[in-house]
C-alpha positions as CSV (number, residue, x, y, z in Angstrom):
1,M,-4.1,-12.6,57.4
2,K,-1.5,-10.2,56.1
3,D,0.1,-7.7,58.3
4,P,-0.2,-4.0,57.4
5,I,2.9,-3.3,58.9
6,V,4.7,-6.3,57.9
7,E,4.0,-5.3,54.3
8,E,5.1,-2.0,54.7
9,V,8.7,-2.9,56.0
10,R,8.8,-6.1,53.0
11,K,7.5,-3.0,50.4
12,H,10.1,-0.7,51.7
13,R,13.2,-3.2,51.7
14,T,12.1,-4.3,48.1
15,E,12.3,-0.6,46.9
16,H,15.7,0.1,49.1
17,T,17.0,-3.4,47.4
18,Q,16.5,-2.1,44.2
19,K,17.8,1.4,44.7
20,F,21.3,-0.3,44.5
21,G,20.7,-3.1,42.4
22,G,21.0,-6.2,44.9
23,D,24.4,-4.9,45.6
24,L,24.6,-6.1,49.0
25,A,27.8,-4.0,49.7
26,A,26.2,-0.7,48.6
27,I,23.1,-1.6,50.5
28,C,24.8,-2.2,53.6
29,A,27.2,1.0,53.3
30,D,23.6,3.1,52.4
31,L,22.5,2.0,55.5
32,R,25.6,2.4,58.0
33,T,25.4,6.1,56.4
34,I,21.6,6.8,57.6
35,Q,22.5,5.2,60.8
36,T,25.3,7.9,61.7
37,V,23.6,10.4,60.0
38,S,20.5,9.9,62.2
39,G,22.0,10.7,65.6
40,H,21.1,7.5,67.5
41,E,23.5,6.0,69.8
42,V,24.2,2.5,68.5
43,V,24.9,0.2,71.1
44,R,26.5,-3.4,70.8
45,L,26.0,-5.3,74.3
46,S,28.0,-8.1,75.3
47,P,27.0,-12.1,74.3
48,K,24.7,-13.3,77.1
49,R,26.3,-16.0,79.5
50,G,24.5,-19.6,78.8
51,G,24.2,-18.4,75.1
52,R,25.6,-20.7,72.1
53,A,29.1,-21.9,72.3
54,E,31.7,-20.9,70.1
55,V,32.6,-24.4,68.5
56,P,36.6,-23.8,67.2
57,K,37.3,-24.6,64.0
58,R,38.8,-27.9,62.6
59,S,41.9,-28.0,61.0
60,A,41.5,-29.5,57.2
61,K,45.0,-31.5,58.2
62,R,43.1,-33.1,61.2
63,K,43.9,-36.7,61.4
64,L,40.6,-38.6,61.9
65,T,41.1,-41.4,64.5
66,S,38.5,-44.3,65.4
67,N,38.5,-46.9,68.6
68,L,38.4,-49.6,66.2
69,P,41.4,-51.8,65.5
70,S,43.1,-51.7,62.5
71,V,42.0,-54.5,59.7
72,E,45.0,-55.5,57.5
73,P,43.6,-55.3,53.5
74,A,43.1,-58.8,52.1
75,T,46.0,-60.2,49.8
């Protein structure tokens, strides 16, 4: 079963995307302009506690270590 509201939103999203030829930067800039002109207050909430923990990025130079004993190659 198709939801008419979802279909309408998808229709407008597709039209908006086509208006800017799929250029994501232009689409975002237009949406920011619409947001600013609307006069509505933009609220940015802090993340909730207990949410997903931020995982630190690993350095590409990080050396992998193992608990296995080292084995010399056979000669």
